[in-house]
C-alpha positions in Angstrom: 91.1 80.2 105.0 91.7 83.1 108.2 95.1 84.5 107.8 96.4 86.1 111.4 96.0 90.0 112.1 100.4 89.7 112.8 102.9 92.2 112.3 104.8 89.6 110.0 103.3 90.7 106.9 104.5 94.7 107.9 108.1 93.3 108.9 108.7 91.3 106.3 112.0 91.4 104.6 111.2 93.6 101.1 112.4 92.0 98.5 116.3 94.6 97.6 118.0 94.6 94.2 121.8 95.9 93.9 121.4 98.9 92.5 125.2 99.8 92.1 128.6 98.2 92.5 131.5 101.5 92.0 134.5 100.5 92.5 137.7 103.5 92.9 140.1 105.6 95.3 139.8 108.2 97.5 142.6 111.1 97.7 144.0 112.1 100.9 143.3 113.4 103.3 142.8 117.2 102.3 145.8 118.9 103.5 148.9 115.8 105.0 151.6 116.0 104.0 151.3 112.7 103.3 148.4 112.1 100.6 147.4 108.4 99.3 145.3 106.9 97.1 142.5 104.2 99.4 140.7 102.1 97.7 136.8 101.8 98.5 134.1 100.2 97.2 130.2 102.2 97.3 127.6 99.1 97.0 124.0 101.0 96.5 121.0 98.3 97.0 117.1 99.0 96.2 114.5 98.0 99.0 111.2 97.8 96.9 108.7 99.0 99.5 105.6 96.5 99.7 101.9 97.5 100.9 101.1 95.2 103.9 96.9 95.7 102.8 97.7 95.2 99.2 99.6 91.9 100.3 97.3 90.8 102.9 93.9 91.5 99.9 96.3 89.5 97.7 96.3 86.8 100.0 93.3 86.7 100.7 91.9 86.5 97.2 93.2 82.6 97.7 95.5 82.9 95.0 98.6 80.6 95.8 101.9 82.5 97.2 103.9 82.5 93.7 100.5 84.4 92.4 101.1 86.6 94.6 104.4 87.0 93.8 104.4 87.1 90.5 101.4 90.0 90.8 103.4 92.0 93.4 106.2 92.1 90.8 104.5 93.4 87.7 103.9 96.4 89.7 103.5 99.1 87.6 105.5 102.6 89.3 107.0 100.4 92.5 108.5 102.7 95.2 112.2 101.6 96.2 114.3 103.1 99.2 118.5 102.8 99.3 120.4 102.1 101.7 124.2 100.7 101.4 128.0 100.1 102.4 131.3 102.1 101.3 134.8 99.8 102.0 137.8 102.1 102.5 140.6 99.6 102.4 139.4 96.8 105.0 136.9 99.1 106.9 133.5 99.3 106.0 130.7 102.1 106.9 126.8 101.9 106.9 125.2 104.3 104.0 122.4 106.2 105.0 120.0 109.4 103.9 121.2 107.1 100.7 119.7 109.9 97.5 120.4 108.8 94.3 118.7 110.4 91.2 119.4 111.3 87.6 119.7 114.6 85.3 120.6 115.0 81.5 124.4 115.7 82.5 125.1 112.8 84.8 124.2 110.8 88.1 124.1 111.8 91.7 124.6 110.0 95.0 124.9 111.7 98.2 124.7 109.5 101.6 125.6 109.5 105.3 128.8 107.5 106.6 126.9 106.2 109.9 129.2 104.3 112.1 131.6 101.5 111.3 129.7 98.1 110.0 131.1 94.7 111.6 130.3 92.8 108.4 128.3 90.4 110.8 125.8 92.8 111.5 122.8 93.7 109.6 122.2 97.6 107.6 120.4 98.4 109.9 121.1 102.1 111.9 119.4 104.1 115.0 118.5 106.9 112.6 120.1 109.5 115.4 122.3 112.0 113.4 125.1 111.5 116.0 126.0 108.2 113.9 126.6 110.0 111.3 130.5 110.4 110.8 131.3 111.5 107.1 129.4 112.3 103.7 129.9 111.2 100.5 129.2 112.9 97.2 130.2 111.6 93.4 128.7 113.2 89.9 128.5 109.9 87.2 129.5 111.1 83.6 130.6 108.8 81.2 131.2 106.4 83.0 133.3 107.4 86.6 131.8 109.0 89.1 134.2 112.5 90.3 133.6 114.2 94.2 134.3 113.8 97.6 134.4 112.1 100.8 134.4 113.3 104.3 134.8 111.5 107.3 135.1 112.3 110.9 136.4 110.2 112.6 137.8 107.1 113.0 141.4 105.6 111.1 140.6 107.5 108.2 139.5 110.5 109.3 139.2 113.7 106.8 138.7 115.0 103.3 138.9 112.9 100.8 138.9 113.4 96.5 136.8 110.2 94.8 136.9 109.1 91.7 135.2 106.3 91.0 134.4 103.8 87.8 131.0 103.1 87.7 129.1 100.1 86.9 125.1 101.7 87.8 122.0 98.9 87.0 120.1 99.7 85.0 117.1 98.8 86.7 116.3 101.9 88.7 
């Protein structure tokens, strides 16, 4: 069987796994006479990067799709990229340039916020810096993440203090 040379393998959706869901509050905006607590939720997904040539080689070896899937899942050191979204009250924003890292003292999440996310859209963005409307940075220690949130425009524009309850997944 000959496998046609198409872009389907290279453009197929990578397996995604939820890495973290954090819920809490953003207090602010800073400098405002009326500060309030806004409920927020941060969801981070890890997308496993697949090498199209590796998949093509496995398919050429006349293995069934289940075997190919199993071999890919058993890869020793898979590569992941992160993406996500943040909900502030009832408004959703994309998280891009997500940096999720671990240190001995805890875990850190840094990400840029992109334009408001229509829940019917995917998590794609144009990657233009003009699309960034804010940043979030939190550090988790002992199950609670504290940090800051900044939004440059929109209904929630301003600087906020953030406190999130942690539910980080172990697999990342």
